[in-house]
C-alpha positions in Angstrom: -99.7 169.5 -142.0 -97.2 171.0 -143.5 -93.4 171.6 -143.5 -92.1 174.0 -142.6 -88.2 175.4 -142.7 -87.4 177.7 -139.9 -84.6 180.6 -139.7 -83.2 179.1 -136.6 -80.3 176.6 -137.0 -79.3 173.8 -134.4 -75.7 175.4 -134.7 -78.1 178.4 -133.1 -79.5 176.7 -130.0 -77.6 176.3 -127.0 -78.1 172.8 -124.9 -81.3 173.0 -122.3 -81.9 176.8 -123.7 -85.5 177.3 -124.8 -85.6 179.7 -128.0 -88.8 181.3 -129.1 -89.8 181.3 -132.6 -93.0 182.2 -134.9 -93.8 179.6 -137.4 -96.7 180.7 -139.6 -97.7 183.6 -136.8 -98.2 180.7 -134.5 -96.0 180.4 -131.4 -93.5 177.7 -130.8 -90.3 177.4 -128.9 -87.6 174.7 -129.7 -85.4 173.3 -127.1 -82.3 170.8 -127.9 -81.8 168.2 -125.0 -78.9 165.6 -125.7 -78.1 167.1 -128.6 -81.9 166.6 -130.0 -83.9 169.1 -131.2 -87.7 169.7 -130.0 -90.2 171.9 -130.9 -93.6 172.3 -129.3 -96.4 175.5 -128.6 -94.8 177.7 -126.6 -98.0 179.7 -125.2 -98.8 177.5 -121.3 -102.8 176.4 -122.2 -103.7 177.7 -118.8 -103.1 181.6 -118.8 -100.9 181.9 -122.5 -97.4 182.2 -120.3 -94.3 182.1 -122.8 -92.9 178.0 -121.7 -89.8 179.5 -123.6 -88.9 181.4 -120.4 -89.9 178.2 -118.2 -87.1 176.5 -116.1 -85.9 173.0 -117.8 -85.7 169.6 -115.6 -85.3 166.6 -117.9 -87.1 166.6 -120.4 -90.4 168.7 -118.3 -90.5 172.5 -119.0 -92.7 174.5 -115.9 -94.7 177.0 -117.0 -93.3 180.3 -115.3 -96.1 181.8 -114.6 -98.2 179.0 -112.8 -96.0 176.1 -112.9 -98.0 173.8 -115.3 -95.6 171.1 -116.2 -94.5 170.0 -119.1 -92.7 166.7 -121.7 -91.4 168.8 -124.1 -91.4 165.6 -126.3 -94.6 165.3 -126.3 -96.5 167.8 -125.1 -97.9 166.0 -122.7 -98.9 167.9 -119.2 -98.0 166.5 -115.9 -100.4 164.7 -113.9 -98.3 167.0 -110.9 -100.3 170.2 -112.7 -103.8 168.8 -113.9 -105.1 172.6 -114.7 -102.5 172.9 -117.8 -104.0 171.1 -120.9 -101.5 168.9 -123.3 -100.0 171.2 -125.8 -98.8 170.3 -129.5 -95.4 168.9 -130.1 -94.1 168.7 -133.2 -91.4 166.5 -135.5 -88.2 168.6 -135.6 -85.9 167.4 -138.2 -82.7 168.6 -138.8 -80.7 168.3 -141.7 -77.1 166.8 -141.4 -75.5 168.8 -143.7 -76.7 172.6 -142.9 -78.5 172.5 -139.7 -81.4 173.6 -140.7 -84.9 172.9 -138.8 -88.0 171.7 -140.7 -91.2 170.8 -138.3 -94.2 169.8 -139.5 -96.6 171.9 -138.3 
């Protein structure tokens, strides 16, 4: 696992608005909820939908294509949408002084 500093800073994020980022060729999305930043694989495990375009409900994001629901904190798929498979989630660290975000991937 490697720590990767992202080009997006915490100040660039809008509360509850997912943002797609490329991390070493991998599609990941970031979302800030309650001031905390979460990072998760951005491609739905079901049919490849763009999760950053999904609707948020609390900590759950719903794929815009077929409705699979994932917890952004863990990547775990909801029991109500078993056609999706768990997604990788990544620890997001925010530098308190600079707002720079680093994830372990």
